[in-house]
KOLMI-303179 format. One record per residue (C-alpha): residue in three letters; x, y, z; residue number from 1. Coordinates in pm, 1 decimal, padded with zeros to 6 digits. Each point is the difference from the previous one (the first is absolute). Layout:
<nodes>
+------+----------+----------+----------+-----+
| rest |       c1 |       c2 |       c3 |  nr |
+------+----------+----------+----------+-----+
|  ALA |        X |        Y |        Z | NUM |
...
+------+----------+----------+----------+-----+
</nodes>
This chain:
<nodes>
+------+----------+----------+----------+-----+
| rest |       c1 |       c2 |       c3 |  nr |
+------+----------+----------+----------+-----+
|  MET | -03035.4 |  00979.6 | -02557.2 |   1 |
|  ARG |  00321.7 |  00243.9 | -00139.7 |   2 |
|  VAL | -00113.0 |  00218.5 |  00314.6 |   3 |
|  LEU |  00008.3 | -00292.7 |  00248.9 |   4 |
|  VAL |  00329.4 | -00092.5 | -00151.6 |   5 |
|  ARG |  00142.3 |  00359.5 |  00025.2 |   6 |
|  VAL | -00091.4 |  00057.3 |  00353.1 |   7 |
|  CYS |  00134.8 | -00364.0 |  00098.7 |   8 |
|  VAL |  00355.0 |  00107.3 | -00172.8 |   9 |
|  GLY | -00039.0 |  00353.0 |  00174.8 |  10 |
|  LEU | -00038.2 | -00153.7 |  00337.5 |  11 |
|  GLY |  00247.0 | -00265.0 | -00048.8 |  12 |
|  ILE |  00275.9 |  00288.7 | -00120.9 |  13 |
|  LEU | -00111.9 |  00167.5 |  00317.2 |  14 |
|  THR |  00042.5 | -00296.5 |  00224.1 |  15 |
|  LEU |  00294.2 | -00128.7 | -00180.7 |  16 |
|  GLY |  00180.5 |  00343.7 |  00066.1 |  17 |
|  ALA | -00075.0 |  00024.9 |  00360.7 |  18 |
|  SER |  00147.6 | -00351.6 |  00058.3 |  19 |
|  TYR |  00349.9 |  00185.8 | -00054.7 |  20 |
|  LEU | -00049.7 |  00297.4 |  00238.3 |  21 |
|  GLY |  00028.9 | -00238.4 |  00333.5 |  22 |
|  ALA |  00270.8 |  00288.4 |  00092.9 |  23 |
|  LEU | -00284.8 |  00234.3 |  00039.2 |  24 |
|  HIS | -00224.6 | -00182.6 |  00137.1 |  25 |
|  PRO | -00019.2 | -00370.6 |  00134.3 |  26 |
|  LEU | -00307.5 | -00058.2 | -00212.6 |  27 |
|  GLY |  00202.3 | -00015.3 | -00305.6 |  28 |
|  ASP |  00213.0 | -00296.0 |  00139.6 |  29 |
|  SER | -00344.7 | -00175.0 |  00116.2 |  30 |
|  LEU | -00107.4 |  00052.8 | -00378.8 |  31 |
|  ALA |  00386.9 | -00093.5 | -00106.2 |  32 |
|  VAL | -00085.4 | -00373.6 |  00174.2 |  33 |
|  PHE | -00251.2 | -00062.6 | -00311.5 |  34 |
|  ARG |  00203.5 |  00192.9 | -00274.9 |  35 |
|  ASN | -00006.4 | -00315.4 | -00205.4 |  36 |
|  TRP | -00383.8 | -00051.9 |  00021.6 |  37 |
|  ILE | -00079.7 |  00391.3 | -00066.2 |  38 |
|  ALA |  00266.7 | -00009.6 | -00277.9 |  39 |
|  GLY | -00135.0 | -00331.4 | -00181.4 |  40 |
|  ALA | -00352.4 |  00148.2 |  00030.1 |  41 |
|  LEU |  00120.4 |  00273.7 | -00156.2 |  42 |
|  LEU |  00188.4 | -00151.3 | -00277.7 |  43 |
|  ALA | -00334.9 | -00176.5 | -00033.5 |  44 |
|  PHE | -00204.6 |  00338.1 | -00047.6 |  45 |
|  ALA |  00256.6 |  00122.4 | -00201.7 |  46 |
|  VAL | -00059.9 | -00235.6 | -00233.3 |  47 |
|  ILE | -00310.9 |  00012.9 | -00086.8 |  48 |
|  MET |  00025.0 |  00358.8 | -00016.4 |  49 |
|  ILE |  00267.2 | -00059.7 | -00290.6 |  50 |
|  PHE | -00323.4 | -00157.3 | -00227.1 |  51 |
|  LEU | -00248.6 |  00253.8 |  00136.3 |  52 |
|  ARG |  00219.4 |  00326.2 | -00028.3 |  53 |
|  PRO |  00183.9 |  00212.2 |  00037.9 |  54 |
|  ARG |  00247.3 | -00252.2 | -00096.5 |  55 |
|  ALA |  00303.8 |  00246.2 |  00047.0 |  56 |
|  LEU | -00103.3 |  00029.6 |  00388.4 |  57 |
|  GLY | -00066.8 | -00420.2 |  00042.8 |  58 |
|  VAL |  00357.0 | -00072.2 | -00129.1 |  59 |
|  ALA |  00159.6 |  00292.4 |  00208.1 |  60 |
|  VAL | -00209.2 | -00168.8 |  00323.4 |  61 |
|  SER |  00086.7 | -00361.2 | -00083.4 |  62 |
|  VAL |  00382.7 |  00050.0 | -00011.7 |  63 |
|  GLY | -00003.9 |  00201.8 |  00278.6 |  64 |
|  ALA | -00209.7 | -00232.2 |  00171.2 |  65 |
|  GLY |  00198.3 | -00322.4 | -00118.4 |  66 |
|  ILE |  00318.8 |  00157.1 |  00132.9 |  67 |
|  ALA | -00150.8 |  00061.8 |  00367.8 |  68 |
|  LEU | -00130.8 | -00351.2 | -00054.4 |  69 |
|  VAL |  00344.9 | -00146.0 | -00078.1 |  70 |
|  GLY |  00179.5 |  00196.8 |  00284.4 |  71 |
|  ALA | -00256.7 | -00122.3 |  00268.7 |  72 |
|  THR | -00030.8 | -00377.7 | -00084.8 |  73 |
|  PRO |  00240.1 | -00234.0 |  00169.8 |  74 |
|  ALA |  00258.6 | -00197.3 | -00229.9 |  75 |
|  GLU |  00050.9 | -00399.6 |  00007.5 |  76 |
|  ILE |  00368.1 |  00083.3 | -00137.1 |  77 |
|  GLY |  00313.9 |  00113.7 |  00097.5 |  78 |
|  ALA |  00082.1 | -00221.3 |  00286.3 |  79 |
|  MET |  00335.8 |  00085.4 |  00157.9 |  80 |
|  HIS |  00233.2 | -00296.9 |  00026.2 |  81 |
|  SER |  00314.7 | -00039.5 |  00237.1 |  82 |
|  SER |  00244.9 | -00028.9 | -00320.1 |  83 |
|  GLU | -00077.2 |  00346.2 | -00098.2 |  84 |
|  PHE |  00204.7 |  00091.5 |  00325.8 |  85 |
|  VAL |  00338.9 | -00011.0 |  00160.3 |  86 |
|  ARG | -00132.3 | -00015.2 |  00362.8 |  87 |
|  PRO | -00361.9 |  00009.3 | -00001.4 |  88 |
|  GLN | -00197.8 |  00002.8 |  00353.0 |  89 |
|  THR | -00377.1 | -00123.5 |  00002.7 |  90 |
|  ILE | -00309.9 |  00163.7 |  00207.9 |  91 |
|  TYR | -00309.8 | -00200.7 |  00038.0 |  92 |
|  GLN | -00322.1 |  00224.6 |  00075.4 |  93 |
|  LYS | -00306.6 | -00151.4 |  00149.5 |  94 |
|  ASN | -00273.4 |  00060.3 |  00169.3 |  95 |
|  LEU | -00075.5 | -00239.4 |  00244.0 |  96 |
|  LEU | -00394.8 |  00048.0 |  00000.5 |  97 |
|  PHE | -00102.0 |  00048.7 |  00403.1 |  98 |
|  ALA | -00220.7 | -00318.6 | -00038.3 |  99 |
|  LEU |  00241.0 | -00247.0 | -00170.9 | 100 |
|  PRO | -00122.5 | -00338.2 |  00107.2 | 101 |
|  ASP |  00312.1 | -00170.2 | -00075.3 | 102 |
|  ALA |  00330.5 |  00149.7 | -00034.2 | 103 |
|  THR |  00175.7 | -00360.9 | -00173.4 | 104 |
|  ALA | -00023.3 |  00096.8 | -00371.3 | 105 |
|  ILE |  00144.1 |  00355.9 |  00087.2 | 106 |
|  LEU |  00287.0 | -00136.7 |  00166.5 | 107 |
|  ASP |  00077.3 | -00235.9 | -00246.5 | 108 |
|  ASP |  00012.2 |  00263.9 | -00272.3 | 109 |
|  ILE |  00227.6 |  00212.8 |  00209.2 | 110 |
|  ALA |  00219.7 | -00305.5 |  00026.3 | 111 |
|  GLU |  00007.3 | -00074.4 | -00349.1 | 112 |
|  VAL |  00084.5 |  00395.2 | -00082.4 | 113 |
|  SER |  00235.4 |  00036.0 |  00274.9 | 114 |
|  PRO | -00016.0 |  00351.6 | -00000.4 | 115 |
|  ASP |  00302.8 |  00276.1 |  00111.5 | 116 |
|  HIS | -00322.7 |  00184.7 |  00135.9 | 117 |
|  MET | -00317.7 | -00013.8 |  00135.5 | 118 |
|  THR | -00320.8 |  00260.8 |  00051.7 | 119 |
|  LEU | -00310.8 | -00110.1 |  00144.3 | 120 |
|  GLN | -00332.3 |  00154.3 |  00079.6 | 121 |
|  GLU | -00305.0 | -00107.6 |  00200.7 | 122 |
|  VAL |  00242.0 | -00192.1 |  00260.2 | 123 |
|  ASN | -00219.7 | -00020.9 |  00279.5 | 124 |
|  ALA |  00008.1 | -00275.2 |  00316.0 | 125 |
|  SER | -00085.9 | -00301.2 | -00224.9 | 126 |
|  ASN |  00188.1 |  00020.3 | -00292.3 | 127 |
|  ARG |  00292.5 |  00114.1 |  00156.6 | 128 |
|  ALA |  00061.8 | -00296.6 |  00190.0 | 129 |
|  GLN | -00088.0 | -00177.6 | -00278.7 | 130 |
|  VAL |  00228.9 |  00167.5 | -00235.3 | 131 |
|  LEU |  00262.3 |  00219.0 |  00198.8 | 132 |
|  ALA |  00072.8 | -00249.6 |  00243.0 | 133 |
|  ALA |  00034.2 | -00281.0 | -00267.1 | 134 |
|  LEU |  00254.4 |  00195.5 | -00232.0 | 135 |
|  PRO |  00360.5 | -00115.9 |  00029.0 | 136 |
|  ASN |  00193.1 |  00161.5 |  00309.6 | 137 |
|  PHE |  00248.0 |  00187.0 | -00231.0 | 138 |
|  TYR | -00243.8 |  00286.6 | -00104.2 | 139 |
|  ALA | -00006.6 |  00287.3 |  00208.4 | 140 |
|  ARG | -00372.8 |  00102.1 |  00047.6 | 141 |
|  HIS | -00136.2 |  00312.3 |  00102.9 | 142 |
|  PHE | -00368.4 |  00031.4 |  00096.4 | 143 |
|  CYS | -00230.4 |  00344.2 |  00048.0 | 144 |
|  PRO | -00347.3 |  00002.6 |  00068.5 | 145 |
|  PHE | -00251.6 |  00193.4 | -00260.5 | 146 |
|  ALA | -00366.2 | -00052.7 | -00002.4 | 147 |
|  SER | -00273.7 | -00254.5 |  00100.9 | 148 |
|  VAL |  00122.6 | -00201.2 | -00279.7 | 149 |
|  GLY |  00304.9 | -00045.7 |  00137.0 | 150 |
|  GLY |  00372.2 |  00133.9 | -00016.5 | 151 |
|  VAL |  00298.7 |  00017.8 | -00253.7 | 152 |
|  ALA |  00315.6 | -00192.6 |  00029.9 | 153 |
|  VAL |  00332.5 |  00031.9 | -00134.5 | 154 |
|  LEU |  00280.4 | -00288.3 | -00042.1 | 155 |
|  SER |  00324.8 | -00071.9 | -00185.7 | 156 |
|  ARG |  00269.3 | -00198.3 |  00015.7 | 157 |
|  TYR |  00237.5 |  00234.8 |  00067.2 | 158 |
|  GLU |  00139.6 |  00166.0 |  00276.6 | 159 |
|  VAL | -00195.0 |  00259.9 |  00153.0 | 160 |
|  VAL |  00178.0 |  00342.0 |  00066.6 | 161 |
|  GLU | -00036.4 |  00046.5 |  00371.6 | 162 |
|  GLY | -00261.4 |  00266.0 |  00125.2 | 163 |
|  SER | -00126.5 |  00060.8 | -00380.6 | 164 |
|  GLU | -00320.0 | -00195.9 |  00059.4 | 165 |
|  PHE | -00323.9 |  00230.8 | -00007.6 | 166 |
|  CYS | -00382.8 | -00039.4 |  00063.4 | 167 |
|  ILE | -00253.9 |  00252.7 | -00139.2 | 168 |
|  GLU | -00243.5 | -00153.8 |  00246.8 | 169 |
|  GLY | -00362.7 |  00043.0 | -00102.4 | 170 |
|  ARG |  00109.2 |  00122.3 | -00344.4 | 171 |
|  GLY |  00121.7 | -00311.3 | -00187.2 | 172 |
|  MET |  00326.8 |  00064.4 | -00080.4 | 173 |
|  ALA |  00343.3 | -00231.9 |  00202.5 | 174 |
|  GLY |  00345.2 | -00014.0 | -00165.9 | 175 |
|  PHE |  00350.4 | -00051.3 |  00109.6 | 176 |
|  GLN |  00351.1 |  00031.4 | -00157.1 | 177 |
|  VAL |  00188.3 | -00289.2 | -00088.8 | 178 |
|  LEU |  00364.3 | -00068.6 | -00121.1 | 179 |
|  SER | -00076.0 | -00203.3 | -00330.2 | 180 |
|  PRO |  00288.7 | -00096.1 | -00243.1 | 181 |
|  GLN | -00031.8 |  00345.9 | -00217.8 | 182 |
|  GLY |  00006.2 |  00193.2 |  00347.8 | 183 |
|  PRO | -00234.0 |  00147.9 |  00247.3 | 184 |
|  LEU | -00371.2 | -00023.7 | -00123.9 | 185 |
|  TRP | -00317.6 |  00135.4 |  00203.1 | 186 |
|  VAL | -00294.1 | -00286.8 | -00047.8 | 187 |
|  VAL | -00341.9 |  00122.4 |  00052.1 | 188 |
|  SER | -00355.0 | -00120.0 |  00050.6 | 189 |
|  VAL | -00313.5 |  00205.8 | -00086.7 | 190 |
|  HIS | -00336.9 | -00051.1 |  00039.5 | 191 |
|  LEU | -00237.3 |  00295.7 | -00092.7 | 192 |
|  HIS | -00375.1 |  00037.8 |  00036.3 | 193 |
|  TRP | -00223.9 | -00010.3 | -00305.9 | 194 |
|  PRO | -00024.1 |  00319.3 | -00233.0 | 195 |
|  TYR | -00212.7 |  00325.6 |  00020.6 | 196 |
|  PRO | -00279.5 | -00022.1 |  00189.9 | 197 |
|  TYR |  00199.0 | -00172.3 |  00264.9 | 198 |
|  SER |  00316.9 |  00153.7 |  00139.4 | 199 |
|  GLN |  00279.0 | -00158.8 | -00241.7 | 200 |
|  ARG |  00146.7 |  00390.5 | -00107.1 | 201 |
|  ALA |  00042.1 |  00074.9 |  00373.0 | 202 |
|  GLN |  00201.2 | -00307.0 |  00074.2 | 203 |
|  VAL |  00191.1 |  00068.3 | -00324.5 | 204 |
|  GLU |  00087.2 |  00377.6 |  00087.9 | 205 |
|  GLU |  00116.5 | -00124.3 |  00342.9 | 206 |
|  LEU |  00224.2 | -00308.0 | -00127.9 | 207 |
|  THR |  00154.4 |  00136.8 | -00261.6 | 208 |
|  PRO |  00223.6 |  00259.9 |  00143.6 | 209 |
|  ILE |  00117.9 | -00267.2 |  00226.6 | 210 |
|  VAL |  00110.7 | -00180.8 | -00285.1 | 211 |
|  ALA |  00136.6 |  00297.4 | -00152.6 | 212 |
|  ALA |  00263.6 |  00019.1 |  00356.1 | 213 |
|  LEU |  00127.4 | -00373.8 | -00066.6 | 214 |
|  GLU |  00367.0 |  00051.4 | -00100.7 | 215 |
|  GLY |  00108.8 | -00261.0 | -00275.9 | 216 |
|  PRO | -00203.9 | -00219.5 | -00237.8 | 217 |
|  VAL | -00346.9 | -00106.3 |  00121.6 | 218 |
|  LEU | -00169.2 | -00318.3 | -00104.3 | 219 |
|  ILE | -00413.5 | -00007.8 |  00065.2 | 220 |
|  GLY | -00217.9 | -00251.5 | -00011.5 | 221 |
|  GLY | -00368.2 |  00059.0 |  00086.1 | 222 |
|  ASP | -00403.3 | -00018.0 | -00046.3 | 223 |
|  PHE | -00062.9 |  00351.5 | -00123.0 | 224 |
|  ASN | -00328.1 | -00046.2 | -00091.2 | 225 |
|  MET |  00096.8 |  00190.4 | -00286.8 | 226 |
|  VAL |  00090.2 | -00040.6 | -00366.5 | 227 |
|  PRO |  00343.7 |  00064.4 | -00109.3 | 228 |
|  TRP | -00101.2 |  00294.9 | -00245.1 | 229 |
|  SER | -00161.4 |  00199.1 |  00286.9 | 230 |
|  TRP |  00146.3 |  00324.1 |  00195.9 | 231 |
|  VAL |  00042.5 | -00222.3 |  00286.4 | 232 |
|  MET |  00259.9 | -00241.2 | -00148.2 | 233 |
|  ARG |  00174.0 |  00270.4 | -00159.4 | 234 |
|  GLU |  00035.0 |  00194.7 |  00333.3 | 235 |
|  PHE |  00121.1 | -00307.9 |  00139.4 | 236 |
|  GLU |  00312.9 | -00029.8 | -00307.4 | 237 |
|  ARG |  00056.9 |  00358.4 |  00040.5 | 238 |
|  ALA |  00062.7 | -00024.7 |  00389.0 | 239 |
|  SER |  00204.8 | -00323.1 |  00013.5 | 240 |
|  GLY |  00194.3 |  00045.9 | -00342.6 | 241 |
|  SER | -00118.5 | -00329.2 | -00115.7 | 242 |
|  ARG | -00251.2 | -00119.3 | -00261.2 | 243 |
|  VAL | -00295.1 | -00187.0 | -00030.5 | 244 |
|  PRO |  00027.9 | -00256.4 | -00294.8 | 245 |
|  HIS | -00325.5 | -00002.3 | -00242.4 | 246 |
|  PRO | -00197.0 | -00282.2 |  00124.2 | 247 |
|  LEU | -00020.0 | -00372.3 | -00148.2 | 248 |
|  SER | -00358.5 | -00072.5 |  00102.8 | 249 |
|  GLY | -00287.3 |  00154.5 |  00264.3 | 250 |
|  THR |  00070.1 | -00136.8 |  00364.4 | 251 |
|  ILE | -00315.7 | -00039.7 |  00153.8 | 252 |
|  GLN | -00346.4 | -00125.5 | -00147.8 | 253 |
|  LEU | -00318.7 |  00178.4 |  00030.0 | 254 |
|  PHE | -00336.2 | -00041.4 | -00074.8 | 255 |
|  ASP |  00043.5 | -00355.1 | -00056.3 | 256 |
|  GLY |  00301.7 |  00019.4 | -00222.2 | 257 |
|  TRP | -00151.8 |  00300.5 | -00267.0 | 258 |
|  PHE |  00223.0 |  00286.7 |  00171.2 | 259 |
|  ALA |  00384.7 | -00088.9 |  00057.4 | 260 |
|  PRO |  00171.2 |  00317.7 |  00070.1 | 261 |
|  PRO |  00403.6 | -00015.0 |  00096.6 | 262 |
|  ILE | -00018.7 |  00174.9 |  00367.6 | 263 |
|  ASP |  00302.4 | -00195.6 |  00150.8 | 264 |
|  HIS |  00354.2 |  00152.2 | -00117.3 | 265 |
|  VAL |  00349.4 | -00058.2 |  00059.6 | 266 |
|  ILE |  00223.9 |  00341.8 | -00060.7 | 267 |
|  LEU |  00302.6 | -00090.0 | -00076.7 | 268 |
|  PRO |  00360.4 |  00167.0 | -00005.4 | 269 |
|  GLY |  00254.4 | -00022.0 | -00235.5 | 270 |
|  ARG | -00091.0 | -00184.8 | -00291.0 | 271 |
|  GLY | -00251.6 | -00296.8 | -00028.0 | 272 |
|  GLY | -00354.5 | -00074.7 | -00045.1 | 273 |
|  ILE | -00291.6 | -00267.5 |  00086.2 | 274 |
|  GLN |  00185.1 | -00377.3 | -00046.9 | 275 |
|  SER | -00364.4 | -00180.4 |  00068.5 | 276 |
|  VAL | -00367.2 |  00052.8 |  00186.3 | 277 |
|  HIS | -00102.0 | -00323.5 |  00191.5 | 278 |
|  PRO | -00325.3 | -00114.4 |  00062.6 | 279 |
|  ARG | -00246.1 |  00101.2 |  00301.9 | 280 |
|  LEU |  00104.6 | -00353.7 |  00215.1 | 281 |
|  GLY | -00276.0 |  00096.2 |  00240.9 | 282 |
|  SER |  00009.6 |  00381.5 |  00012.5 | 283 |
|  ASP | -00216.2 |  00232.1 | -00218.5 | 284 |
|  HIS |  00293.5 |  00182.2 | -00161.8 | 285 |
|  ARG |  00298.2 | -00183.9 | -00204.9 | 286 |
|  ALA |  00359.3 |  00001.6 |  00136.9 | 287 |
|  ILE |  00255.5 |  00224.0 | -00256.4 | 288 |
|  VAL |  00355.3 | -00075.3 | -00020.7 | 289 |
|  GLY |  00229.7 |  00242.0 | -00088.5 | 290 |
|  MET |  00379.8 |  00009.7 | -00149.1 | 291 |
|  PHE |  00228.9 |  00288.8 |  00035.3 | 292 |
|  GLU |  00356.5 |  00083.1 | -00007.1 | 293 |
|  ILE |  00109.0 |  00299.4 |  00180.0 | 294 |
|  THR |  00200.8 |  00194.4 | -00225.8 | 295 |
|  GLU |  00252.6 |  00325.1 |  00034.3 | 296 |
|  PRO | -00157.8 |  00343.2 | -00055.9 | 297 |
|  GLY |  00004.0 |  00061.8 | -00408.7 | 298 |
|  VAL |  00049.9 | -00374.7 | -00063.7 | 299 |
+------+----------+----------+----------+-----+
</nodes>
């Protein structure tokens, strides 16, 4: 029994450590998706080791696994409220689902939130007609084809800077610059492929330099198919100069709800955070509402 526990702890330490090495190899980010499960299993075996000895090693591993578990677990606290800002802006991020049967609930949700900006994924001929065509005319909108599941779209209630629209066709990114109440703002929608062994890394390496070349504050919403503590999301933070808030909850349910990773994100400029995470409403992804305020450098 003692040997088995030590072997499991050793394998757990190696696997957990590898989940932090996404910068070296994309397999690291694939493991990062399961980091809370890995850390939880390692913590359980480490606690058993405390009773079977060596006790000191068991305690040390328990502390390390516990820290990793906390850092990779969505927190159901800390939602932002408009009272915390002087002049907040909001973003509504949603993967619509290419096979969306009825958009009525999503349209009602959008109407209730009344966001300043929207980023949508899996926008195809069917749900494009249901959603984009039904939204109020004051929303400027820009669509870009991506894959067989549909393209990406970006919308804003503010005036679009002439000639700022861009579409990285077939690569899952589109955006434009708008004249927000706090100044010019880039609004970008992203949809990434699945991680390793799929082609997510190559896509990230192509898209992040484009994001980095955008001048001024950048707001991004997307289905990244990746967790916020990964190398992929750090790269988007670095490129945009904006920040990924800690998730309030998982955004997609897999394996009959046993696994619900936070893979949809908003990347916010200035000061802000997640205001709420909404039900799926016919999609397989939950919507995220982010609230932010563009601040002067150093504020």
